[in-house]
C-alpha positions as CSV (number, residue, x, y, z in Angstrom):
1,X,4.2,-36.4,-6.6
2,X,7.0,-36.9,-4.2
3,X,8.4,-33.4,-5.1
4,X,5.6,-31.6,-3.3
5,X,6.1,-33.5,0.0
6,X,9.1,-31.2,0.6
7,X,6.8,-28.2,0.3
8,X,4.2,-29.3,2.9
9,X,5.4,-27.1,5.7
10,X,5.6,-24.1,3.3
11,X,2.0,-24.5,2.2
12,X,0.8,-25.0,5.8
13,X,2.3,-21.7,6.6
14,X,1.0,-19.9,3.5
15,X,-2.4,-21.5,3.7
16,X,-3.0,-20.8,7.4
17,X,-1.7,-17.3,7.0
18,X,-4.0,-16.6,4.1
19,X,-7.0,-18.0,5.9
20,X,-6.3,-15.9,9.0
21,X,-5.8,-12.8,7.0
22,X,-9.0,-13.4,5.1
23,X,-10.8,-13.4,8.4
24,X,-9.1,-10.2,9.5
25,X,-10.1,-8.5,6.2
26,X,-13.7,-9.1,7.2
27,X,-13.0,-7.3,10.4
28,X,-11.5,-4.4,8.4
29,X,-14.7,-4.2,6.3
30,X,-16.8,-4.2,9.5
31,X,-14.7,-1.3,10.8
32,X,-15.4,0.6,7.6
33,X,-19.1,0.6,8.5
34,X,-18.3,2.2,11.8
35,X,-16.6,5.2,10.3
36,X,-18.4,8.5,9.3
37,X,-17.1,8.2,5.7
38,X,-18.7,5.3,4.1
39,X,-17.0,3.3,1.3
40,X,-19.0,2.8,-1.8
41,X,-19.6,-0.6,-3.5
42,X,-17.3,0.5,-6.3
43,X,-14.5,1.2,-3.8
44,X,-15.0,-2.2,-2.2
45,X,-15.0,-3.9,-5.6
46,X,-11.9,-2.1,-6.7
47,X,-9.8,-2.4,-3.5
48,X,-11.2,-4.7,-0.8
49,X,-12.6,-7.6,-2.8
50,X,-9.3,-8.2,-4.7
51,X,-7.5,-8.5,-1.4
52,X,-9.9,-11.3,-0.3
53,X,-9.5,-13.0,-3.7
54,X,-5.7,-12.9,-3.4
55,X,-5.7,-14.3,0.1
56,X,-8.2,-17.0,-1.0
57,X,-6.0,-17.8,-4.1
58,X,-3.0,-18.3,-1.8
59,X,-5.1,-20.6,0.4
60,X,-6.3,-22.5,-2.7
61,X,-2.8,-22.9,-4.1
62,X,-1.8,-24.3,-0.7
63,X,-4.7,-26.8,-0.8
64,X,-3.9,-27.8,-4.4
65,X,-0.3,-28.5,-3.7
66,X,-1.0,-30.2,-0.4
67,X,-3.6,-32.6,-1.9
68,X,-2.5,-36.2,-2.4
69,X,-2.4,-36.1,-6.2
70,X,-1.4,-39.5,-7.7
71,X,0.3,-37.7,-10.6
72,X,1.2,-34.1,-11.5
73,X,-1.5,-34.0,-14.3
74,X,-4.3,-33.2,-11.8
75,X,-2.2,-30.6,-10.1
76,X,-1.1,-28.9,-13.2
77,X,-4.6,-28.6,-14.6
78,X,-5.8,-27.2,-11.2
79,X,-3.0,-24.7,-11.1
80,X,-3.6,-23.7,-14.7
81,X,-7.3,-23.0,-14.0
82,X,-6.4,-21.0,-10.9
83,X,-3.8,-19.0,-12.9
84,X,-6.1,-18.4,-15.9
85,X,-8.9,-17.3,-13.6
86,X,-6.6,-15.0,-11.8
87,X,-5.4,-13.4,-15.0
88,X,-9.0,-12.8,-16.0
89,X,-9.9,-11.5,-12.6
90,X,-7.0,-9.0,-12.4
91,X,-7.9,-7.8,-15.9
92,X,-11.4,-6.8,-14.4
93,X,-9.7,-5.3,-11.4
94,X,-7.5,-3.2,-13.6
95,X,-10.6,-1.8,-15.3
96,X,-12.3,-1.2,-11.9
97,X,-9.3,0.3,-10.3
98,X,-8.6,2.6,-13.2
99,X,-12.2,3.9,-13.0
100,X,-12.2,4.3,-9.2
101,X,-8.9,6.1,-9.1
102,X,-10.0,8.5,-11.8
103,X,-13.2,9.2,-10.0
104,X,-11.4,10.2,-6.8
105,X,-10.7,13.9,-6.4
106,X,-8.9,14.0,-3.0
107,X,-6.3,11.4,-3.8
108,X,-3.9,11.0,-6.6
109,X,-2.8,7.3,-7.0
110,X,0.9,6.6,-6.6
111,X,3.0,4.0,-8.5
112,X,2.8,1.8,-5.4
113,X,-1.0,1.7,-5.7
114,X,-0.8,0.4,-9.3
115,X,2.0,-1.9,-8.4
116,X,0.3,-3.6,-5.5
117,X,-3.3,-3.6,-6.8
118,X,-2.7,-4.6,-10.5
119,X,0.9,-5.2,-11.6
120,X,2.1,-7.7,-8.9
121,X,-1.1,-9.7,-8.8
122,X,-1.0,-10.0,-12.6
123,X,2.6,-11.1,-12.4
124,X,1.7,-13.8,-9.8
125,X,-1.2,-15.2,-11.7
126,X,0.7,-15.1,-15.1
127,X,3.6,-16.9,-13.4
128,X,1.2,-19.5,-11.9
129,X,-0.3,-20.1,-15.4
130,X,3.2,-20.5,-16.9
131,X,4.3,-22.8,-14.1
132,X,1.3,-25.0,-14.6
133,X,2.2,-25.5,-18.2
134,X,5.8,-26.4,-17.4
135,X,5.1,-28.5,-14.2
136,X,5.3,-31.9,-15.9
137,X,8.6,-31.2,-17.7
138,X,10.3,-28.8,-15.2
139,X,8.9,-30.0,-11.9
140,X,11.3,-28.4,-9.4
141,X,11.6,-25.0,-11.0
142,X,7.8,-24.9,-11.5
143,X,7.2,-25.7,-7.9
144,X,9.4,-22.8,-6.9
145,X,7.4,-20.5,-9.3
146,X,4.1,-21.6,-7.8
147,X,5.5,-21.1,-4.3
148,X,6.7,-17.7,-5.3
149,X,3.3,-16.8,-6.7
150,X,1.5,-17.9,-3.6
151,X,3.9,-15.9,-1.4
152,X,3.5,-12.8,-3.7
153,X,-0.3,-13.0,-3.5
154,X,0.0,-13.2,0.3
155,X,2.3,-10.2,0.5
156,X,0.2,-8.2,-1.9
157,X,-2.9,-9.0,0.2
158,X,-1.1,-7.9,3.4
159,X,0.1,-4.6,1.7
160,X,-3.4,-3.9,0.4
161,X,-5.1,-4.7,3.7
162,X,-2.6,-2.4,5.5
163,X,-3.4,0.4,3.0
164,X,-7.1,0.0,3.8
165,X,-6.6,0.0,7.6
166,X,-4.3,3.1,7.5
167,X,-6.7,4.9,5.1
168,X,-9.6,4.2,7.5
169,X,-7.5,5.3,10.5
170,X,-6.4,8.6,8.9
171,X,-9.9,9.4,7.7
172,X,-11.3,8.6,11.1
173,X,-8.8,10.9,12.8
174,X,-9.5,13.7,10.4
175,X,-13.3,13.4,10.9
176,X,-12.8,13.3,14.7
177,X,-10.5,16.4,14.5
178,X,-13.1,18.2,12.3
179,X,-15.9,17.3,14.7
180,X,-14.0,18.7,17.7
181,X,-13.4,22.0,15.8
182,X,-16.9,22.3,14.5
183,X,-19.6,22.3,17.2
184,X,-22.3,21.7,14.6
185,X,-20.6,18.6,13.2
Protein backbone atom coordinates (compact mmCIF):
# COMPACT_ATOMS: atom_id res chain seq x y z
CA UNK A 1 0.00 0.00 0.00
CA UNK A 2 3.07 2.18 -0.41
CA UNK A 3 1.44 3.98 -3.37
CA UNK A 4 -1.05 5.74 -1.10
CA UNK A 5 1.63 7.14 1.21
CA UNK A 6 2.42 9.74 -1.44
CA UNK A 7 -1.20 10.87 -1.28
CA UNK A 8 -1.35 11.48 2.48
CA UNK A 9 -1.03 15.29 2.34
CA UNK A 10 -3.59 15.45 -0.46
CA UNK A 11 -6.15 13.55 1.59
CA UNK A 12 -5.40 15.55 4.74
CA UNK A 13 -6.29 18.68 2.78
CA UNK A 14 -9.39 17.16 1.13
CA UNK A 15 -10.64 15.50 4.31
CA UNK A 16 -10.18 18.51 6.59
CA UNK A 17 -11.74 20.82 3.99
CA UNK A 18 -14.72 18.51 3.60
CA UNK A 19 -15.19 18.29 7.37
CA UNK A 20 -15.00 22.08 7.83
CA UNK A 21 -17.38 22.72 4.94
CA UNK A 22 -19.83 20.17 6.34
CA UNK A 23 -19.93 22.20 9.54
CA UNK A 24 -20.45 25.41 7.61
CA UNK A 25 -23.35 23.84 5.74
CA UNK A 26 -25.03 23.30 9.10
CA UNK A 27 -24.66 27.04 9.70
CA UNK A 28 -26.28 27.71 6.31
CA UNK A 29 -29.25 25.54 7.23
CA UNK A 30 -29.53 27.41 10.53
CA UNK A 31 -29.58 30.67 8.56
CA UNK A 32 -32.46 29.35 6.47
CA UNK A 33 -34.56 29.12 9.61
CA UNK A 34 -33.94 32.83 10.24
CA UNK A 35 -35.33 33.98 6.91
CA UNK A 36 -38.94 34.91 6.29
CA UNK A 37 -39.18 32.39 3.44
CA UNK A 38 -38.91 28.93 4.86
CA UNK A 39 -37.45 26.03 2.91
CA UNK A 40 -39.52 22.90 2.67
CA UNK A 41 -38.32 19.43 3.59
CA UNK A 42 -38.46 18.62 -0.13
CA UNK A 43 -36.12 21.51 -0.94
CA UNK A 44 -33.69 20.40 1.75
CA UNK A 45 -33.83 16.79 0.49
CA UNK A 46 -33.25 17.91 -3.10
CA UNK A 47 -30.54 20.51 -2.57
CA UNK A 48 -29.01 20.75 0.92
CA UNK A 49 -28.77 17.08 1.91
CA UNK A 50 -26.84 16.07 -1.21
CA UNK A 51 -24.29 18.79 -0.47
CA UNK A 52 -23.68 17.28 2.98
CA UNK A 53 -23.49 13.79 1.46
CA UNK A 54 -20.88 14.93 -1.10
CA UNK A 55 -18.77 16.62 1.59
CA UNK A 56 -19.02 13.52 3.78
CA UNK A 57 -18.12 11.31 0.82
CA UNK A 58 -14.96 13.35 0.22
CA UNK A 59 -14.17 12.99 3.93
CA UNK A 60 -14.82 9.23 3.77
CA UNK A 61 -12.63 8.82 0.69
CA UNK A 62 -9.87 10.65 2.53
CA UNK A 63 -10.23 8.34 5.50
CA UNK A 64 -10.31 5.21 3.34
CA UNK A 65 -7.12 6.10 1.52
CA UNK A 66 -5.38 7.32 4.66
CA UNK A 67 -6.12 4.09 6.55
CA UNK A 68 -3.18 1.71 7.03
CA UNK A 69 -4.46 -1.05 4.73
CA UNK A 70 -2.10 -4.05 4.60
CA UNK A 71 -3.14 -4.68 0.96
CA UNK A 72 -5.21 -2.91 -1.68
CA UNK A 73 -8.01 -5.48 -1.45
CA UNK A 74 -9.58 -3.81 1.57
CA UNK A 75 -9.33 -0.36 0.05
CA UNK A 76 -10.77 -1.36 -3.30
CA UNK A 77 -13.81 -2.98 -1.69
CA UNK A 78 -14.39 0.08 0.50
CA UNK A 79 -14.03 2.43 -2.46
CA UNK A 80 -16.37 0.26 -4.52
CA UNK A 81 -19.03 0.32 -1.81
CA UNK A 82 -18.67 4.09 -1.54
CA UNK A 83 -18.90 4.51 -5.32
CA UNK A 84 -21.87 2.16 -5.66
CA UNK A 85 -23.73 3.83 -2.80
CA UNK A 86 -22.98 7.21 -4.36
CA UNK A 87 -24.38 6.16 -7.74
CA UNK A 88 -27.54 4.87 -6.05
CA UNK A 89 -27.88 8.04 -3.98
CA UNK A 90 -27.42 10.39 -6.94
CA UNK A 91 -30.10 8.41 -8.79
CA UNK A 92 -32.49 9.28 -5.94
CA UNK A 93 -31.27 12.90 -5.97
CA UNK A 94 -31.96 13.14 -9.70
CA UNK A 95 -35.56 12.07 -9.10
CA UNK A 96 -35.98 14.49 -6.17
CA UNK A 97 -34.30 17.37 -7.98
CA UNK A 98 -36.40 16.85 -11.09
CA UNK A 99 -39.58 16.90 -9.01
CA UNK A 100 -38.50 19.95 -6.98
CA UNK A 101 -37.40 21.94 -10.00
CA UNK A 102 -40.64 21.20 -11.81
CA UNK A 103 -42.67 22.25 -8.76
CA UNK A 104 -41.05 25.69 -8.63
CA UNK A 105 -42.80 28.48 -10.47
CA UNK A 106 -40.49 31.43 -9.74
CA UNK A 107 -37.26 29.85 -10.96
CA UNK A 108 -36.37 28.03 -14.13
CA UNK A 109 -33.40 25.69 -13.63
CA UNK A 110 -30.31 26.41 -15.72
CA UNK A 111 -27.92 23.85 -17.14
CA UNK A 112 -25.51 24.73 -14.30
CA UNK A 113 -28.09 23.49 -11.78
CA UNK A 114 -28.35 20.10 -13.47
CA UNK A 115 -24.60 19.94 -13.95
CA UNK A 116 -23.68 20.59 -10.31
CA UNK A 117 -26.56 18.82 -8.60
CA UNK A 118 -26.73 15.66 -10.71
CA UNK A 119 -24.31 15.21 -13.61
CA UNK A 120 -20.98 15.94 -11.88
CA UNK A 121 -21.79 13.97 -8.71
CA UNK A 122 -22.85 10.99 -10.86
CA UNK A 123 -19.57 11.31 -12.79
CA UNK A 124 -17.59 11.39 -9.53
CA UNK A 125 -19.28 8.34 -8.02
CA UNK A 126 -19.19 6.36 -11.29
CA UNK A 127 -15.48 7.15 -11.65
CA UNK A 128 -14.92 6.06 -8.08
CA UNK A 129 -16.68 2.77 -8.73
CA UNK A 130 -14.63 2.18 -11.89
CA UNK A 131 -11.38 3.05 -10.09
CA UNK A 132 -12.18 0.60 -7.32
CA UNK A 133 -12.52 -2.17 -9.88
CA UNK A 134 -9.19 -1.28 -11.51
CA UNK A 135 -7.20 -0.45 -8.36
CA UNK A 136 -5.41 -3.78 -8.06
CA UNK A 137 -4.34 -3.88 -11.69
CA UNK A 138 -3.81 -0.18 -12.49
CA UNK A 139 -2.91 1.22 -9.09
CA UNK A 140 -1.42 4.62 -9.95
CA UNK A 141 -4.05 5.68 -12.52
CA UNK A 142 -6.80 4.45 -10.21
CA UNK A 143 -5.45 6.51 -7.33
CA UNK A 144 -5.54 9.59 -9.55
CA UNK A 145 -9.15 8.84 -10.49
CA UNK A 146 -10.11 8.44 -6.82
CA UNK A 147 -8.30 11.69 -5.97
CA UNK A 148 -10.10 13.43 -8.84
CA UNK A 149 -13.46 12.08 -7.67
CA UNK A 150 -12.83 13.30 -4.11
CA UNK A 151 -11.81 16.73 -5.38
CA UNK A 152 -14.81 16.89 -7.72
CA UNK A 153 -17.19 16.06 -4.85
CA UNK A 154 -15.57 18.77 -2.75
CA UNK A 155 -15.90 21.39 -5.51
CA UNK A 156 -19.49 20.37 -6.29
CA UNK A 157 -20.32 20.74 -2.60
CA UNK A 158 -18.69 24.18 -2.51
CA UNK A 159 -20.64 25.29 -5.58
CA UNK A 160 -23.93 23.98 -4.25
CA UNK A 161 -23.39 25.52 -0.80
CA UNK A 162 -22.56 28.85 -2.46
CA UNK A 163 -25.77 28.62 -4.51
CA UNK A 164 -27.72 28.05 -1.31
CA UNK A 165 -26.13 31.01 0.48
CA UNK A 166 -26.64 33.39 -2.44
CA UNK A 167 -30.24 32.23 -2.86
CA UNK A 168 -30.90 32.92 0.83
CA UNK A 169 -29.18 36.31 0.67
CA UNK A 170 -31.08 37.43 -2.44
CA UNK A 171 -34.43 36.27 -1.07
CA UNK A 172 -33.71 37.93 2.28
CA UNK A 173 -32.85 41.23 0.58
CA UNK A 174 -36.02 41.01 -1.53
CA UNK A 175 -38.16 40.36 1.55
CA UNK A 176 -36.48 43.26 3.41
CA UNK A 177 -37.10 45.56 0.41
CA UNK A 178 -40.74 44.43 0.24
CA UNK A 179 -41.17 45.02 3.97
CA UNK A 180 -39.79 48.55 3.72
CA UNK A 181 -42.17 49.35 0.84
CA UNK A 182 -45.26 47.79 2.45
CA UNK A 183 -46.12 49.19 5.90
CA UNK A 184 -48.46 46.23 6.55
CA UNK A 185 -45.71 43.65 5.92
